[in-house]
C-alpha positions as protocol buffer text, in pm:
chain_id: "A"
residue {
  index: 1
  type: MET
  ca { x: -5385 y: -4501 z: 1933 }
}
residue {
  index: 2
  type: ILE
  ca { x: -5140 y: -4260 z: 1967 }
}
residue {
  index: 3
  type: ALA
  ca { x: -5063 y: -4254 z: 2334 }
}
residue {
  index: 4
  type: PRO
  ca { x: -4906 y: -3954 z: 2567 }
}
residue {
  index: 5
  type: GLY
  ca { x: -4542 y: -3982 z: 2714 }
}
residue {
  index: 6
  type: ALA
  ca { x: -4529 y: -4139 z: 3056 }
}
residue {
  index: 7
  type: GLY
  ca { x: -4537 y: -3857 z: 3301 }
}
residue {
  index: 8
  type: VAL
  ca { x: -4858 y: -3688 z: 3113 }
}
residue {
  index: 9
  type: ARG
  ca { x: -5134 y: -3591 z: 3327 }
}
residue {
  index: 10
  type: VAL
  ca { x: -5452 y: -3684 z: 3291 }
}
residue {
  index: 11
  type: TYR
  ca { x: -5796 y: -3578 z: 3426 }
}
residue {
  index: 12
  type: LEU
  ca { x: -6091 y: -3743 z: 3405 }
}
residue {
  index: 13
  type: ALA
  ca { x: -6464 y: -3551 z: 3381 }
}
residue {
  index: 14
  type: CYS
  ca { x: -6702 y: -3740 z: 3676 }
}
residue {
  index: 15
  type: GLY
  ca { x: -7052 y: -3742 z: 3505 }
}
residue {
  index: 16
  type: VAL
  ca { x: -7203 y: -3679 z: 3198 }
}
residue {
  index: 17
  type: THR
  ca { x: -7058 y: -3468 z: 2899 }
}
residue {
  index: 18
  type: ASP
  ca { x: -7224 y: -3342 z: 2633 }
}
residue {
  index: 19
  type: MET
  ca { x: -7054 y: -3513 z: 2319 }
}
residue {
  index: 20
  type: ARG
  ca { x: -7185 y: -3262 z: 2050 }
}
residue {
  index: 21
  type: LYS
  ca { x: -6921 y: -3037 z: 2213 }
}
residue {
  index: 22
  type: GLY
  ca { x: -6569 y: -3022 z: 1990 }
}
residue {
  index: 23
  type: ILE
  ca { x: -6277 y: -2943 z: 2061 }
}
residue {
  index: 24
  type: THR
  ca { x: -6315 y: -2498 z: 2170 }
}
residue {
  index: 25
  type: GLY
  ca { x: -6613 y: -2640 z: 2395 }
}
residue {
  index: 26
  type: LEU
  ca { x: -6388 y: -2926 z: 2595 }
}
residue {
  index: 27
  type: ALA
  ca { x: -6117 y: -2672 z: 2625 }
}
residue {
  index: 28
  type: ALA
  ca { x: -6372 y: -2464 z: 2775 }
}
residue {
  index: 29
  type: GLN
  ca { x: -6509 y: -2735 z: 3060 }
}
residue {
  index: 30
  type: ALA
  ca { x: -6174 y: -2811 z: 3164 }
}
residue {
  index: 31
  type: GLN
  ca { x: -6028 y: -2478 z: 3228 }
}
residue {
  index: 32
  type: GLU
  ca { x: -6429 y: -2398 z: 3403 }
}
residue {
  index: 33
  type: VAL
  ca { x: -6553 y: -2685 z: 3570 }
}
residue {
  index: 34
  type: LEU
  ca { x: -6232 y: -2902 z: 3636 }
}
residue {
  index: 35
  type: LYS
  ca { x: -5989 y: -2592 z: 3673 }
}
residue {
  index: 36
  type: GLN
  ca { x: -5688 y: -2731 z: 3458 }
}
residue {
  index: 37
  type: LYS
  ca { x: -5536 y: -2499 z: 3225 }
}
residue {
  index: 38
  type: PRO
  ca { x: -5618 y: -2715 z: 2832 }
}
residue {
  index: 39
  type: ALA
  ca { x: -5314 y: -2646 z: 2691 }
}
residue {
  index: 40
  type: SER
  ca { x: -5055 y: -2735 z: 2984 }
}
residue {
  index: 41
  type: GLY
  ca { x: -5025 y: -3101 z: 2790 }
}
residue {
  index: 42
  type: ALA
  ca { x: -5219 y: -3297 z: 3014 }
}
residue {
  index: 43
  type: VAL
  ca { x: -5487 y: -3545 z: 2882 }
}
residue {
  index: 44
  type: PHE
  ca { x: -5866 y: -3412 z: 2930 }
}
residue {
  index: 45
  type: CYS
  ca { x: -6141 y: -3746 z: 2909 }
}
residue {
  index: 46
  type: TYR
  ca { x: -6504 y: -3729 z: 2867 }
}
residue {
  index: 47
  type: ARG
  ca { x: -6808 y: -3922 z: 2868 }
}
residue {
  index: 48
  type: GLY
  ca { x: -7104 y: -3919 z: 2675 }
}
residue {
  index: 49
  type: ARG
  ca { x: -7459 y: -3992 z: 2827 }
}
residue {
  index: 50
  type: ARG
  ca { x: -7490 y: -4350 z: 2622 }
}
residue {
  index: 51
  type: GLY
  ca { x: -7133 y: -4459 z: 2752 }
}
residue {
  index: 52
  type: ASP
  ca { x: -7043 y: -4572 z: 2455 }
}
residue {
  index: 53
  type: ARG
  ca { x: -6855 y: -4262 z: 2316 }
}
residue {
  index: 54
  type: LEU
  ca { x: -6481 y: -4089 z: 2468 }
}
residue {
  index: 55
  type: LYS
  ca { x: -6316 y: -3829 z: 2373 }
}
residue {
  index: 56
  type: LEU
  ca { x: -5984 y: -3744 z: 2474 }
}
residue {
  index: 57
  type: LEU
  ca { x: -5881 y: -3387 z: 2458 }
}
residue {
  index: 58
  type: PHE
  ca { x: -5484 y: -3307 z: 2419 }
}
residue {
  index: 59
  type: TRP
  ca { x: -5230 y: -3030 z: 2325 }
}
residue {
  index: 60
  type: ASP
  ca { x: -4912 y: -3174 z: 2200 }
}
residue {
  index: 61
  type: GLY
  ca { x: -4731 y: -2849 z: 2173 }
}
residue {
  index: 62
  type: GLN
  ca { x: -4863 y: -2739 z: 1847 }
}
residue {
  index: 63
  type: GLY
  ca { x: -5256 y: -2809 z: 1879 }
}
residue {
  index: 64
  type: PHE
  ca { x: -5529 y: -2988 z: 2069 }
}
residue {
  index: 65
  type: CYS
  ca { x: -5565 y: -3320 z: 1925 }
}
residue {
  index: 66
  type: LEU
  ca { x: -5850 y: -3468 z: 1986 }
}
residue {
  index: 67
  type: TYR
  ca { x: -5940 y: -3828 z: 1986 }
}
residue {
  index: 68
  type: TYR
  ca { x: -6299 y: -3974 z: 1977 }
}
residue {
  index: 69
  type: LYS
  ca { x: -6387 y: -4378 z: 2051 }
}
residue {
  index: 70
  type: VAL
  ca { x: -6743 y: -4503 z: 1981 }
}
residue {
  index: 71
  type: LEU
  ca { x: -6767 y: -4888 z: 2104 }
}
residue {
  index: 72
  type: GLU
  ca { x: -6980 y: -5149 z: 1904 }
}
residue {
  index: 73
  type: LYS
  ca { x: -7127 y: -5339 z: 2222 }
}
residue {
  index: 74
  type: GLY
  ca { x: -7033 y: -5208 z: 2577 }
}
residue {
  index: 75
  type: ARG
  ca { x: -6965 y: -4914 z: 2828 }
}
residue {
  index: 76
  type: PHE
  ca { x: -6683 y: -4745 z: 2961 }
}
residue {
  index: 77
  type: PRO
  ca { x: -6650 y: -4776 z: 3287 }
}
residue {
  index: 78
  type: TRP
  ca { x: -6701 y: -4405 z: 3439 }
}
residue {
  index: 79
  type: PRO
  ca { x: -6762 y: -4253 z: 3771 }
}
residue {
  index: 80
  type: SER
  ca { x: -7054 y: -4049 z: 3906 }
}
residue {
  index: 81
  type: SER
  ca { x: -7049 y: -3689 z: 3863 }
}
residue {
  index: 82
  type: ALA
  ca { x: -7045 y: -3752 z: 4293 }
}
residue {
  index: 83
  type: ASP
  ca { x: -6772 y: -3870 z: 4266 }
}
residue {
  index: 84
  type: GLY
  ca { x: -6632 y: -3497 z: 4266 }
}
residue {
  index: 85
  type: THR
  ca { x: -6588 y: -3316 z: 3899 }
}
residue {
  index: 86
  type: ALA
  ca { x: -6228 y: -3497 z: 3821 }
}
residue {
  index: 87
  type: LEU
  ca { x: -6061 y: -3792 z: 3867 }
}
residue {
  index: 88
  type: ARG
  ca { x: -5634 y: -3839 z: 3799 }
}
residue {
  index: 89
  type: LEU
  ca { x: -5559 y: -4128 z: 3594 }
}
residue {
  index: 90
  type: THR
  ca { x: -5210 y: -4272 z: 3520 }
}
residue {
  index: 91
  type: THR
  ca { x: -5112 y: -4330 z: 3186 }
}
residue {
  index: 92
  type: GLY
  ca { x: -5160 y: -4735 z: 3261 }
}
residue {
  index: 93
  type: GLN
  ca { x: -5491 y: -4656 z: 3403 }
}
residue {
  index: 94
  type: LEU
  ca { x: -5566 y: -4388 z: 3087 }
}
residue {
  index: 95
  type: SER
  ca { x: -5465 y: -4707 z: 2848 }
}
residue {
  index: 96
  type: MET
  ca { x: -5709 y: -4914 z: 2979 }
}
residue {
  index: 97
  type: LEU
  ca { x: -6005 y: -4718 z: 2926 }
}
residue {
  index: 98
  type: TRP
  ca { x: -5941 y: -4681 z: 2600 }
}
residue {
  index: 99
  type: GLU
  ca { x: -5926 y: -5083 z: 2532 }
}
residue {
  index: 100
  type: GLY
  ca { x: -6282 y: -5075 z: 2771 }
}
residue {
  index: 101
  type: ILE
  ca { x: -6163 y: -5221 z: 3083 }
}
residue {
  index: 102
  type: ASP
  ca { x: -6237 y: -5127 z: 3435 }
}
residue {
  index: 103
  type: TRP
  ca { x: -5895 y: -4949 z: 3552 }
}
residue {
  index: 104
  type: ARG
  ca { x: -6049 y: -4984 z: 3951 }
}
residue {
  index: 105
  type: ARG
  ca { x: -6149 y: -5400 z: 3850 }
}
residue {
  index: 106
  type: PRO
  ca { x: -5898 y: -5499 z: 3597 }
}
residue {
  index: 107
  type: ALA
  ca { x: -6148 y: -5687 z: 3342 }
}
residue {
  index: 108
  type: TRP
  ca { x: -6258 y: -5714 z: 3007 }
}
residue {
  index: 109
  type: THR
  ca { x: -6626 y: -5541 z: 2988 }
}
residue {
  index: 110
  type: ALA
  ca { x: -6699 y: -5681 z: 2650 }
}
residue {
  index: 111
  type: PRO
  ca { x: -6397 y: -5892 z: 2510 }
}
residue {
  index: 112
  type: PRO
  ca { x: -6307 y: -5813 z: 2199 }
}
residue {
  index: 113
  type: ALA
  ca { x: -6437 y: -6027 z: 1902 }
}
residue {
  index: 114
  type: ARG
  ca { x: -6229 y: -6253 z: 1701 }
}
residue {
  index: 115
  type: VAL
  ca { x: -6192 y: -6184 z: 1384 }
}
residue {
  index: 116
  type: VAL
  ca { x: -6235 y: -6562 z: 1133 }
}
């Protein structure tokens, strides 16, 4: 993954997100639900109902970047909407999340497959 810099703010949208949304829909959700400016340079993280899909929305100064990852098996660790609308993560926690590791209890949710 092309990672954002160390000082970038990362917001995780608690609960589930409709993964049919594209850049425009996710940017609107960042502004209306998370109360953040989508073009602020922050990274916004969204997960679908099934839990195996993750979208990251990021403004790089010229336009929006949308990263999309689908796990072969396992689920991305995610807080429920009861935990609030958004959580703030560090870039290290974002890296762990992208790899499928629960940043709250660092351990592999599903170890990577070995290629023989």
